[in-house]
DRENFIKE-249591 format. One record per atom (N, C-alpha, C): x, y, z; residue number from 1; atom name. Coordinates in Angstrom, 2 decimals. Example, Ala and Ser with C-alpha at 12.3 -4.5 7.8 and 13.67 -1.06 7.14 Angstrom:
2
X:Y:Z:k:a
13.19:-5.69:7.80:1:N .
12.30:-4.50:7.80:1:CA .
13.20:-3.30:7.80:1:C .
12.85:-2.25:7.08:2:N .
13.67:-1.06:7.14:2:CA .
12.90:0.03:7.87:2:C .
This chain:
185
X:Y:Z:k:a
0.80:-1.04:0.03:1:N .
0.06:-0.02:0.08:1:CA .
0.75:1.27:0.05:1:C .
0.64:2.36:-0.83:2:N .
1.23:3.44:-1.20:2:CA .
0.92:4.44:0.25:2:C .
1.79:5.27:0.38:3:N .
1.67:6.35:1.38:3:CA .
1.60:7.72:0.62:3:C .
0.73:8.53:1.09:4:N .
0.55:9.93:0.46:4:CA .
1.53:10.80:1.19:4:C .
2.43:11.27:0.55:5:N .
3.29:12.55:1.11:5:CA .
3.15:13.69:0.83:5:C .
3.06:14.50:1.84:6:N .
2.98:16.25:1.48:6:CA .
4.71:16.52:1.77:6:C .
5.06:17.05:0.66:7:N .
6.48:17.76:1.08:7:CA .
6.25:19.14:0.56:7:C .
7.04:20.19:1.71:8:N .
6.86:21.46:1.33:8:CA .
8.22:22.08:1.81:8:C .
8.63:23.02:0.87:9:N .
9.75:23.98:1.04:9:CA .
9.48:25.23:1.65:9:C .
9.51:25.62:2.75:10:N .
8.98:26.76:3.44:10:CA .
9.98:27.68:4.07:10:C .
9.43:28.95:4.40:11:N .
10.11:29.94:5.00:11:CA .
10.13:29.57:6.55:11:C .
10.55:29.93:7.40:12:N .
10.48:29.81:8.78:12:CA .
9.24:30.01:9.48:12:C .
8.71:31.19:8.59:13:N .
7.27:31.62:9.17:13:CA .
6.02:30.72:8.32:13:C .
6.56:29.57:7.57:14:N .
5.46:28.68:6.89:14:CA .
4.84:29.18:5.61:14:C .
5.75:30.06:4.77:15:N .
5.06:30.13:3.62:15:CA .
6.01:29.59:2.38:15:C .
5.40:29.08:1.32:16:N .
6.13:28.57:0.21:16:CA .
6.43:29.58:-0.80:16:C .
5.86:30.74:-0.75:17:N .
6.51:31.99:-1.65:17:CA .
5.92:33.06:-0.67:17:C .
6.86:34.25:-0.97:18:N .
6.29:35.31:-0.51:18:CA .
5.14:36.23:-1.13:18:C .
4.80:37.23:-0.61:19:N .
3.93:38.04:-0.81:19:CA .
3.72:38.56:-2.40:19:C .
5.01:38.56:-2.81:20:N .
5.38:38.98:-4.44:20:CA .
5.07:37.77:-5.35:20:C .
4.87:36.49:-4.69:21:N .
5.07:35.32:-5.52:21:CA .
6.26:34.73:-5.77:21:C .
7.38:35.30:-5.02:22:N .
8.71:34.74:-5.30:22:CA .
9.10:33.53:-4.28:22:C .
9.87:32.52:-4.70:23:N .
10.23:31.68:-3.83:23:CA .
11.80:31.28:-4.16:23:C .
12.52:32.39:-4.83:24:N .
14.04:32.30:-5.08:24:CA .
14.72:31.94:-3.76:24:C .
14.32:32.41:-2.58:25:N .
14.95:31.94:-1.43:25:CA .
15.08:30.59:-0.75:25:C .
14.05:29.81:-1.60:26:N .
14.05:28.28:-1.18:26:CA .
14.86:27.44:-2.32:26:C .
15.70:28.12:-3.06:27:N .
16.52:27.18:-4.03:27:CA .
17.41:26.44:-2.98:27:C .
17.45:25.11:-3.16:28:N .
18.44:24.25:-2.45:28:CA .
19.80:24.23:-3.08:28:C .
20.70:24.27:-1.82:29:N .
22.26:24.02:-2.44:29:CA .
22.56:22.58:-2.83:29:C .
23.56:22.11:-2.95:30:N .
24.00:20.90:-3.40:30:CA .
23.44:19.75:-2.36:30:C .
23.87:20.07:-1.03:31:N .
23.64:19.21:-0.12:31:CA .
22.12:18.80:0.08:31:C .
21.40:20.12:0.11:32:N .
19.73:19.95:0.38:32:CA .
19.41:19.12:-0.79:32:C .
19.94:19.46:-2.16:33:N .
19.34:19.08:-3.20:33:CA .
19.52:17.54:-3.32:33:C .
20.71:17.22:-2.91:34:N .
20.79:15.61:-3.00:34:CA .
19.98:14.98:-1.80:34:C .
19.70:15.56:-0.87:35:N .
18.69:15.00:0.30:35:CA .
17.45:15.05:-0.23:35:C .
16.71:16.12:-0.86:36:N .
15.48:16.10:-1.68:36:CA .
15.32:14.96:-2.58:36:C .
16.44:14.79:-3.60:37:N .
16.72:13.58:-4.34:37:CA .
16.38:12.48:-3.82:37:C .
16.90:12.14:-2.70:38:N .
16.66:10.72:-1.99:38:CA .
15.27:10.78:-1.33:38:C .
14.77:11.73:-0.97:39:N .
13.25:11.78:-0.60:39:CA .
12.44:11.52:-1.68:39:C .
12.58:12.04:-2.83:40:N .
11.69:11.83:-4.06:40:CA .
11.91:10.43:-4.74:40:C .
12.93:9.91:-4.71:41:N .
13.64:8.61:-5.28:41:CA .
12.57:7.64:-5.20:41:C .
11.96:7.10:-4.01:42:N .
10.71:6.33:-3.82:42:CA .
9.31:6.53:-4.35:42:C .
9.24:7.76:-4.76:43:N .
7.88:8.33:-5.28:43:CA .
7.65:8.01:-6.59:43:C .
6.35:7.19:-6.65:44:N .
6.03:6.56:-8.02:44:CA .
4.71:7.47:-8.78:44:C .
4.29:8.45:-7.99:45:N .
3.38:9.39:-8.75:45:CA .
3.21:10.37:-7.97:45:C .
3.53:11.54:-8.75:46:N .
3.23:13.12:-8.17:46:CA .
1.74:13.42:-8.36:46:C .
1.19:13.85:-7.65:47:N .
-0.01:14.68:-7.61:47:CA .
0.16:16.23:-7.68:47:C .
-0.26:16.97:-8.57:48:N .
0.18:18.28:-8.59:48:CA .
-1.24:19.29:-8.87:48:C .
-1.22:20.54:-8.43:49:N .
-2.13:21.42:-9.02:49:CA .
-1.59:22.18:-10.03:49:C .
-2.15:22.83:-10.68:50:N .
-1.71:23.51:-12.09:50:CA .
-0.48:24.38:-11.99:50:C .
-0.37:25.25:-10.86:51:N .
0.64:26.12:-10.73:51:CA .
1.93:25.42:-10.46:51:C .
2.00:24.27:-9.45:52:N .
2.98:23.39:-9.21:52:CA .
3.28:22.62:-10.43:52:C .
2.68:22.24:-11.22:53:N .
3.03:21.49:-12.47:53:CA .
3.67:22.47:-13.12:53:C .
3.07:23.60:-13.36:54:N .
3.75:24.50:-14.37:54:CA .
5.32:25.07:-13.79:54:C .
5.57:24.83:-12.53:55:N .
6.95:25.18:-11.87:55:CA .
7.66:23.81:-12.29:55:C .
7.28:22.58:-11.89:56:N .
7.82:21.38:-11.94:56:CA .
8.18:20.97:-13.26:56:C .
7.37:21.13:-14.25:57:N .
7.78:20.65:-15.83:57:CA .
9.05:21.06:-16.41:57:C .
9.55:22.06:-15.82:58:N .
11.20:22.12:-16.04:58:CA .
11.73:20.97:-16.14:58:C .
11.77:20.24:-15.24:59:N .
12.33:18.98:-15.20:59:CA .
12.25:17.86:-16.16:59:C .
11.35:18.14:-17.07:60:N .
10.87:17.27:-18.16:60:CA .
12.13:17.43:-19.36:60:C .
12.75:18.63:-19.27:61:N .
13.83:18.74:-20.43:61:CA .
15.11:19.40:-19.43:61:C .
15.12:19.59:-18.25:62:N .
16.37:19.84:-17.52:62:CA .
17.51:19.03:-17.83:62:C .
17.22:17.64:-18.10:63:N .
18.61:16.88:-18.51:63:CA .
19.36:17.32:-19.54:63:C .
18.66:18.24:-20.40:64:N .
19.47:18.81:-21.70:64:CA .
20.35:20.00:-21.26:64:C .
20.08:20.41:-20.09:65:N .
21.27:21.67:-19.62:65:CA .
21.35:21.81:-18.19:65:C .
21.16:20.52:-17.60:66:N .
21.55:20.56:-16.18:66:CA .
22.81:21.08:-15.79:66:C .
23.06:21.96:-14.78:67:N .
24.16:22.49:-14.49:67:CA .
25.14:21.58:-13.53:67:C .
24.53:20.53:-12.72:68:N .
25.03:19.76:-12.02:68:CA .
24.63:18.15:-11.85:68:C .
25.57:17.10:-11.35:69:N .
25.04:15.90:-11.41:69:CA .
23.77:15.74:-10.54:69:C .
23.51:16.41:-9.48:70:N .
22.47:16.47:-8.66:70:CA .
21.30:16.94:-9.38:70:C .
21.33:17.92:-10.21:71:N .
20.16:18.57:-11.02:71:CA .
20.02:17.30:-11.95:71:C .
20.92:16.87:-12.79:72:N .
20.53:15.73:-13.56:72:CA .
19.99:14.47:-12.95:72:C .
20.24:14.27:-11.81:73:N .
19.52:13.07:-10.96:73:CA .
18.24:13.32:-10.89:73:C .
17.91:14.56:-10.35:74:N .
16.52:14.96:-9.98:74:CA .
15.75:14.99:-11.19:74:C .
16.26:15.40:-12.46:75:N .
15.60:15.46:-13.43:75:CA .
15.22:13.96:-13.97:75:C .
16.14:12.75:-13.71:76:N .
15.76:11.71:-14.33:76:CA .
14.80:11.13:-13.13:76:C .
14.88:11.24:-11.88:77:N .
13.85:10.91:-10.83:77:CA .
12.57:11.45:-11.25:77:C .
12.32:12.85:-11.84:78:N .
11.16:13.31:-11.89:78:CA .
10.47:12.72:-13.23:78:C .
11.19:12.23:-14.31:79:N .
10.84:11.90:-15.38:79:CA .
10.31:10.68:-15.24:79:C .
10.99:9.87:-14.41:80:N .
10.56:8.37:-14.01:80:CA .
9.35:8.23:-13.38:80:C .
8.81:9.23:-12.83:81:N .
7.56:9.14:-11.99:81:CA .
6.28:9.45:-12.88:81:C .
5.07:8.81:-12.63:82:N .
4.00:9.27:-13.23:82:CA .
3.53:10.82:-12.50:82:C .
2.77:11.47:-13.13:83:N .
2.08:12.78:-12.80:83:CA .
0.90:12.93:-13.16:83:C .
0.05:13.51:-12.22:84:N .
-1.28:13.54:-12.42:84:CA .
-1.41:15.18:-12.06:84:C .
-2.14:15.90:-12.93:85:N .
-2.29:17.27:-12.91:85:CA .
-3.84:17.67:-12.54:85:C .
-4.05:18.17:-11.41:86:N .
-5.69:18.75:-11.36:86:CA .
-5.73:20.03:-11.81:86:C .
-6.34:20.32:-12.70:87:N .
-6.69:21.57:-13.04:87:CA .
-7.95:21.89:-14.08:87:C .
-8.74:22.92:-13.72:88:N .
-10.13:23.22:-14.51:88:CA .
-9.61:24.07:-15.50:88:C .
-8.31:24.84:-15.67:89:N .
-8.03:25.67:-16.48:89:CA .
-6.86:25.25:-17.68:89:C .
-5.86:24.29:-17.13:90:N .
-4.83:23.77:-17.95:90:CA .
-5.65:23.07:-19.18:90:C .
-5.14:23.38:-20.43:91:N .
-5.65:22.93:-21.59:91:CA .
-4.81:21.42:-21.99:91:C .
-3.69:21.31:-21.65:92:N .
-2.91:20.08:-21.73:92:CA .
-1.59:20.14:-21.11:92:C .
-1.12:18.76:-21.15:93:N .
0.08:18.81:-20.32:93:CA .
1.12:18.62:-21.48:93:C .
2.35:18.96:-20.88:94:N .
3.63:18.95:-21.73:94:CA .
4.81:17.92:-21.41:94:C .
4.35:16.94:-20.40:95:N .
5.39:16.18:-19.94:95:CA .
5.01:14.90:-20.20:95:C .
5.93:13.69:-20.45:96:N .
5.59:12.13:-20.38:96:CA .
5.09:11.73:-19.23:96:C .
4.31:10.65:-19.31:97:N .
3.76:10.01:-17.90:97:CA .
3.02:10.91:-17.28:97:C .
2.21:11.87:-17.89:98:N .
1.43:12.77:-17.25:98:CA .
0.02:12.78:-17.79:98:C .
-0.95:12.84:-16.84:99:N .
-2.48:12.75:-17.18:99:CA .
-2.77:13.97:-16.56:99:C .
-4.04:14.58:-17.12:100:N .
-4.89:15.74:-16.76:100:CA .
-6.18:15.21:-16.12:100:C .
-6.62:15.88:-14.81:101:N .
-7.64:15.34:-14.28:101:CA .
-8.32:17.04:-14.05:101:C .
-9.66:17.09:-14.22:102:N .
-10.30:18.43:-13.90:102:CA .
-10.73:18.48:-12.40:102:C .
-11.01:17.47:-11.75:103:N .
-11.40:17.55:-10.19:103:CA .
-10.32:16.62:-9.43:103:C .
-10.35:17.15:-8.19:104:N .
-9.54:16.11:-7.18:104:CA .
-10.70:15.32:-6.79:104:C .
-10.63:13.99:-6.76:105:N .
-11.50:12.87:-6.10:105:CA .
-10.88:12.22:-4.90:105:C .
-11.24:12.45:-3.69:106:N .
-10.55:11.63:-2.70:106:CA .
-10.72:10.28:-2.68:106:C .
-11.78:9.96:-3.24:107:N .
-12.05:8.31:-3.42:107:CA .
-11.10:7.96:-4.26:107:C .
-10.86:8.43:-5.41:108:N .
-9.85:7.89:-6.30:108:CA .
-8.39:7.91:-5.83:108:C .
-8.07:8.85:-4.98:109:N .
-6.64:8.95:-4.23:109:CA .
-6.70:7.83:-3.48:109:C .
-7.61:7.44:-2.72:110:N .
-7.63:6.32:-1.50:110:CA .
-7.52:4.94:-2.49:110:C .
-8.22:5.00:-3.58:111:N .
-8.18:3.61:-4.39:111:CA .
-6.45:3.64:-4.84:111:C .
-6.11:4.66:-5.21:112:N .
-4.55:4.90:-5.82:112:CA .
-3.84:4.06:-4.70:112:C .
-3.95:4.59:-3.32:113:N .
-3.01:4.42:-2.40:113:CA .
-3.12:2.98:-2.01:113:C .
-4.39:2.51:-2.23:114:N .
-4.70:1.03:-1.96:114:CA .
-4.13:0.06:-2.96:114:C .
-4.01:0.59:-4.28:115:N .
-3.62:-0.17:-5.36:115:CA .
-2.02:-0.02:-5.73:115:C .
-1.15:0.94:-5.50:116:N .
-0.07:1.29:-5.98:116:CA .
1.01:0.69:-4.75:116:C .
2.07:0.30:-5.22:117:N .
3.23:-0.10:-4.59:117:CA .
4.18:0.74:-4.17:117:C .
4.33:1.99:-4.97:118:N .
5.28:3.13:-4.58:118:CA .
4.45:4.18:-4.10:118:C .
5.08:5.08:-3.39:119:N .
4.44:6.19:-2.64:119:CA .
4.11:7.18:-3.42:119:C .
3.25:8.00:-3.04:120:N .
2.63:9.06:-4.03:120:CA .
2.79:10.57:-2.95:120:C .
3.18:11.55:-4.22:121:N .
3.17:12.77:-3.38:121:CA .
2.41:13.91:-3.92:121:C .
1.89:14.65:-2.78:122:N .
1.07:15.75:-3.21:122:CA .
1.65:16.95:-2.98:122:C .
1.55:17.89:-4.03:123:N .
2.59:19.25:-4.11:123:CA .
1.49:20.46:-4.54:123:C .
1.72:21.31:-3.89:124:N .
0.97:22.47:-4.11:124:CA .
0.14:22.84:-2.93:124:C .
-0.03:23.93:-2.14:125:N .
-0.84:24.11:-1.10:125:CA .
-2.18:24.12:-1.20:125:C .
-2.61:24.38:-2.46:126:N .
-4.27:24.33:-2.74:126:CA .
-4.63:22.86:-2.82:126:C .
-3.77:21.91:-3.54:127:N .
-4.23:20.56:-3.85:127:CA .
-4.03:19.91:-2.44:127:C .
-2.94:20.14:-2.03:128:N .
-2.35:19.57:-0.60:128:CA .
-3.67:19.65:0.29:128:C .
-4.19:20.86:0.63:129:N .
-5.12:21.27:1.50:129:CA .
-6.28:20.38:1.06:129:C .
-6.60:20.18:0.05:130:N .
-7.73:19.23:-0.30:130:CA .
-7.43:17.63:0.28:130:C .
-6.30:17.23:0.10:131:N .
-5.94:15.98:0.45:131:CA .
-5.93:15.83:2.21:131:C .
-5.45:16.98:2.67:132:N .
-5.07:16.97:4.01:132:CA .
-6.59:16.79:4.63:132:C .
-7.41:17.77:4.13:133:N .
-8.85:17.89:4.81:133:CA .
-9.68:16.24:4.62:133:C .
-9.20:15.88:3.47:134:N .
-9.92:14.54:3.33:134:CA .
-9.35:13.36:4.23:134:C .
-8.15:13.93:4.91:135:N .
-7.58:12.77:5.84:135:CA .
-6.72:11.94:5.05:135:C .
-6.05:12.19:3.72:136:N .
-5.33:11.34:2.89:136:CA .
-3.96:11.28:3.14:136:C .
-3.40:12.49:3.84:137:N .
-2.00:12.59:4.11:137:CA .
-1.37:11.83:5.14:137:C .
-0.45:10.90:4.88:138:N .
0.02:10.07:5.73:138:CA .
1.39:10.68:6.37:138:C .
2.17:11.32:5.61:139:N .
3.31:11.94:5.82:139:CA .
3.80:13.20:5.45:139:C .
4.16:14.14:6.17:140:N .
4.49:15.57:6.14:140:CA .
5.94:15.71:6.28:140:C .
6.56:16.14:5.04:141:N .
7.95:16.22:4.98:141:CA .
8.37:17.90:4.69:141:C .
8.73:18.44:5.64:142:N .
8.88:20.12:5.49:142:CA .
10.37:20.31:5.63:142:C .
10.78:21.22:4.75:143:N .
12.28:21.65:4.65:143:CA .
12.03:23.04:5.00:143:C .
12.58:23.49:5.98:144:N .
12.28:24.94:6.59:144:CA .
13.53:25.84:6.28:144:C .
13.62:26.85:5.68:145:N .
14.44:27.62:5.09:145:CA .
14.75:28.93:6.19:145:C .
15.97:29.07:6.62:146:N .
16.31:30.14:7.52:146:CA .
15.86:31.54:6.86:146:C .
14.69:31.96:6.70:147:N .
14.37:33.05:6.16:147:CA .
12.77:33.32:6.64:147:C .
12.45:34.54:7.06:148:N .
11.20:35.04:7.45:148:CA .
10.68:35.96:6.19:148:C .
9.67:35.71:5.61:149:N .
9.20:36.15:4.50:149:CA .
8.17:37.21:4.88:149:C .
7.25:37.02:5.91:150:N .
6.24:38.16:6.48:150:CA .
4.88:37.94:5.92:150:C .
4.80:36.97:5.04:151:N .
3.47:36.81:4.24:151:CA .
3.60:36.26:3.11:151:C .
2.48:35.80:2.38:152:N .
2.68:35.26:1.19:152:CA .
1.68:33.98:1.21:152:C .
2.04:32.90:0.56:153:N .
1.16:31.59:0.33:153:CA .
1.63:30.66:1.54:153:C .
0.65:30.40:2.41:154:N .
1.14:29.50:3.43:154:CA .
1.25:28.04:2.79:154:C .
1.99:27.38:3.43:155:N .
2.13:25.82:3.15:155:CA .
1.07:24.95:3.56:155:C .
0.30:25.37:4.75:156:N .
-0.69:24.51:5.21:156:CA .
-1.99:25.31:5.23:156:C .
-2.96:24.53:5.17:157:N .
-4.37:25.19:5.41:157:CA .
-4.62:25.71:6.68:157:C .
-5.05:26.76:6.98:158:N .
-5.26:27.52:8.30:158:CA .
-6.37:26.93:9.04:158:C .
-7.55:26.26:8.52:159:N .
-8.52:25.67:8.97:159:CA .
-8.62:24.14:9.25:159:C .
-7.59:23.72:9.50:160:N .
-7.44:22.19:9.90:160:CA .
-6.59:22.09:11.10:160:C .
-6.78:20.89:11.92:161:N .
-5.88:20.55:12.94:161:CA .
-5.42:19.24:12.72:161:C .
-4.01:19.22:12.82:162:N .
-3.17:17.86:12.57:162:CA .
-2.47:17.86:13.83:162:C .
-2.65:16.47:14.18:163:N .
-1.90:15.85:15.30:163:CA .
-0.80:15.00:14.80:163:C .
0.50:15.24:14.87:164:N .
1.53:14.52:14.08:164:CA .
2.66:14.01:15.26:164:C .
3.33:13.04:14.46:165:N .
4.39:12.58:15.15:165:CA .
5.59:12.87:14.62:165:C .
6.54:13.17:15.16:166:N .
7.96:13.63:14.63:166:CA .
8.69:12.31:14.39:166:C .
9.13:11.86:13.04:167:N .
9.68:10.77:12.82:167:CA .
11.32:10.79:12.50:167:C .
11.39:11.91:12.01:168:N .
12.91:12.20:11.48:168:CA .
13.03:13.50:11.46:168:C .
14.61:14.06:11.46:169:N .
14.90:15.56:11.36:169:CA .
16.40:15.41:11.01:169:C .
16.58:16.59:10.17:170:N .
17.95:16.84:9.74:170:CA .
18.21:18.15:9.45:170:C .
19.43:18.53:9.94:171:N .
20.16:19.78:9.66:171:CA .
21.01:19.82:8.80:171:C .
21.20:21.07:7.99:172:N .
21.91:21.16:6.77:172:CA .
22.87:22.35:7.12:172:C .
24.12:22.23:6.47:173:N .
25.19:23.42:6.76:173:CA .
24.61:24.80:6.48:173:C .
23.46:24.72:5.35:174:N .
23.07:26.09:5.12:174:CA .
21.91:26.71:5.95:174:C .
21.67:26.20:7.18:175:N .
20.69:26.50:7.76:175:CA .
19.36:25.99:7.71:175:C .
19.01:24.99:6.58:176:N .
17.58:24.67:6.47:176:CA .
17.63:23.39:7.35:176:C .
16.28:23.22:7.65:177:N .
15.85:22.04:8.72:177:CA .
14.73:21.30:7.98:177:C .
15.21:19.91:8.03:178:N .
14.17:19.09:7.50:178:CA .
13.37:18.39:8.72:178:C .
12.02:18.07:8.59:179:N .
11.28:17.86:9.64:179:CA .
10.29:16.71:8.98:179:C .
10.21:15.45:9.27:180:N .
9.42:14.38:8.78:180:CA .
8.35:14.02:9.90:180:C .
7.11:14.29:9.76:181:N .
6.08:14.04:10.61:181:CA .
5.12:13.08:10.04:181:C .
4.77:12.19:10.77:182:N .
3.57:11.41:10.44:182:CA .
2.17:11.45:11.13:182:C .
1.19:11.21:10.26:183:N .
-0.22:11.65:10.57:183:CA .
-0.43:10.50:12.05:183:C .
-0.78:11.03:13.03:184:N .
-1.44:10.15:14.21:184:CA .
-2.74:9.61:13.67:184:C .
-2.92:8.33:14.01:185:N .
-4.10:7.65:13.57:185:CA .
-4.99:7.20:14.92:185:C .
């Protein structure tokens, strides 16, 4: 049975982008990127909202111009996984192994979790909020950057309570802290 994992790269005050829509402060260094690659390696399917997909589709062709072996590795990991994009406005997808769905269906995701052998990730705060509210997320992986942005797009929904258990943590040389929580059942 697959686990549904929400991974977010946030500011210390819990935002994935600042009030101007920027997230350049979250670009990982090589050590952090290598760690993220290892988090992503077991993922068999990515669930994306439109905006997150539009950001991540870069990795479809990144192998042609990757600046480092760690970026090339991530491009290969991303390309090898299936992707489902949930959007009412996106006309089509532009990456291999990707399908477009118009509505997020919690029951379909439950079935996917039961049927798949490899884990599933959910990315993008709006889509993740739907999965969180439906009680579908098993694991929360948060990389907290040493920056306070003072506002913007929050990583987590504000109208839900989560009781979590810390199962792992890691500190990086650049000040980023990784926290892995599991939902208490």
